[in-house]
C-alpha positions, 0 to 999 in steps of 0.5 A: 893775624891782625886784620888787614885790608887786601890793599895793605897786604898788596903793599906789604908783599909788593903784589898786584891787587886783583879785586873790585873791593880793595878794602876787603879785610883779611881777619882770619888766619893765613893758610896753605891748605884750602881745607883749613880755610875759615871765614876771612882767611887768606889762602896762600897758593903754593905750587908744590912738586905734586899739588898746585895750590892755585888749583884750589884757590876757587875752593878756598874762596868758596869756603869763605877766604877773603882773598888769595895770595898767588903767583898767577891768575887762577880759575878756569872759564866761568870760575872766579879769578879773585880777589887776589894779590898776585906776587912774583914768589908766594914764599917770599911774599909770605915772609914779607907779610909776616915781617910787616905784621910783626912791625905793627906789634911792638909789644910782642917779644919774638924769641928765636931758638936754634941748635943742632939738637933739642930745638923743638923740645926747648921751643916747647918748654920755653912756650909753656913757661913764658905762657904763664907771663902772657899770651904766647904763640909757638908752632906745634912740632918743628914748623921752622922753615921759610914757610912754617915760620912766617905762618906761625908769626902770622898767628900773632895779634895785639894780644900776643906777648911772646912769639916763640919761633924755632929756626932751622937751617939747611945751609948758611944764610937760612937763619939770617933770612928767617931772622929778617922775617921775624927779628928776635929780641931774645935769641937762643942757641942750644948747641953745635953738633953733627946733625946735617954735617953732610950738608954743612961740611964741618961743625965750624960751618954749622956754627957759622949758620947757627950764629946768624941768629945772635947776629940778628939780635939787636943791641937792646936784646938778649943772646942766650948761649950754651956755656958748655958748648965752646962753639956756642959760647964763642958766638958772644963776640958776634952780637952787641946784645946782652949775653946770658949763659946757661949750662953746667959751667960755674960761670953760667948765669943760669945753671944746674946743680945737684942733678939726678934722675928718678927711677922713671928717668925724669930729671931733678936739679937745683936751678941756680941763678943770681936771684937764688936757687930753687929745686926743679922736678921735670916731667920730661925724661932724660938728663939732656932735658936739663939743658933745655930747661936751663935755656927756657929758664934763662929766657923766662928770666929775661921776660921778667918772670920770678924764679919760683914761678919759673920753677913751677912752670918747668915742673908742670911742662910736658912733651908738646910735640909727638915722638920725642921721648914719649914713654908708654906702656904696651898691652903686654907690659913693655915700656916703649920709649918713642923718640923717633922724630929725628936722630943725630949722634948727640941725641942718640947717645942721650936717648940711650943713656936715658934708656939705660937709667930707666931700665935698671933691673930690667932688660933694655932693647934699642931699635935704631934706624939711620941718622941721615945727613951725616955725609962722609962721617956717616959710617963712622958715626953709626959705628960709634953708636953701635959701640955706645949701645954695647958699652951700655950693656943693653940686652939687645940692639935691632938695627933697621935698614942698610944705612944704619948697618955700621951700628951692628959692626960697631957693636961687634967691636965691643968684645965684652958685650953679652947682648944680642945684635940683629940687623933687619931690612925694614920696620916690619922685620923689626917688629917681628924680631921684637915680638920674638924677644920681648917679655913683660917689664922690658924697656924698648927705645925706638929712634931714627931720623925721619926718613927711617919712619921708626915711629911705626915700630913704636905704634906697632908695639903699642897696638899689640894685644900682647908682647 
């Protein structure tokens, strides 16, 4: 963060300063974990369901924090009670502080990314590409909410050229709030799918929420929109900003041609732009990585990068956040594809298609947990995934947990499938079922929503002495 005296932090957050030295400068990071305090840091004391940060404020000061952002005085009898900025709401104050810091960084380009699927992978790609054109800050993983986004933004300083932020939403108005904290000069909308449809009610409501990002882009900015998604393409009418389309559509400004996957399922394509075309060979697995790469290329082009430099940067990019199409080899010679970070119908189908391509000539197994937050469409969507597995001709499907059980019903509806479907209660039972079936050279996909904890299946396979 840029150095700021506590008095300025109080002004930006609307807080009351409690210190005899208001000129004390916060020059370190803003943290919410007292164990992460560095000299000069600002400790934000959040009160959670199980832990109250105010109980650790004194420890943060003892560790070298320059001050505390708090909602009440802290410390017991005989313990220090400052220096602190006391605010009504620490979360709101954190957003105000981030907005105030970014207002002091006019040379930093804020790039916002949203979508129903692929946000984190695309954010990672964009950051890896534009980093070649200047210092870039982006969160690790999906730090995309009212706490994670301002914490990421507060890492920026005078040397930051690009700030790449993922923006998530649990309802209408959430992205609008995040965009007020960090107004994007470039806003990227990837897709409008069925993820979280149980919370939103319909894809149209999802589109309404995701479109809040492009509404926040100023007229001198750029909205980067998926030309292949009608609901995203229609968002062009919601912003005065310049529109750049990416995708496979013939009229896309940045598009892909001549796509194919190598034997490992890694995407290759020709990147076509108004400046020309250039071949790209990704290290990322799956055809769905192409759309993410096109979005990243469109952003890089808007930052002034030349086409060849963009292609080279895309080719060098690797997965930066865990449990997203991580491909590893088990001690027993089984290829494990760990895509267990999250799941929705669109990402499930994409991962299954990649599995089928990677396993050509080998046996393929899918170990699938539930797709959460699908609301009334949950049973039908899970059944459709089971049907997709069966039609893909995989050797086996292991369905984990009661919520995912309709997958087994869907698979059973495809009478031509000769594979095996096993339904188990939990991760431990899934590992047992796999151990009984796997042979060297088999390929296993592990995927499910976060609540399913499917990454433990992948970890169990990779820790095996044999499979």
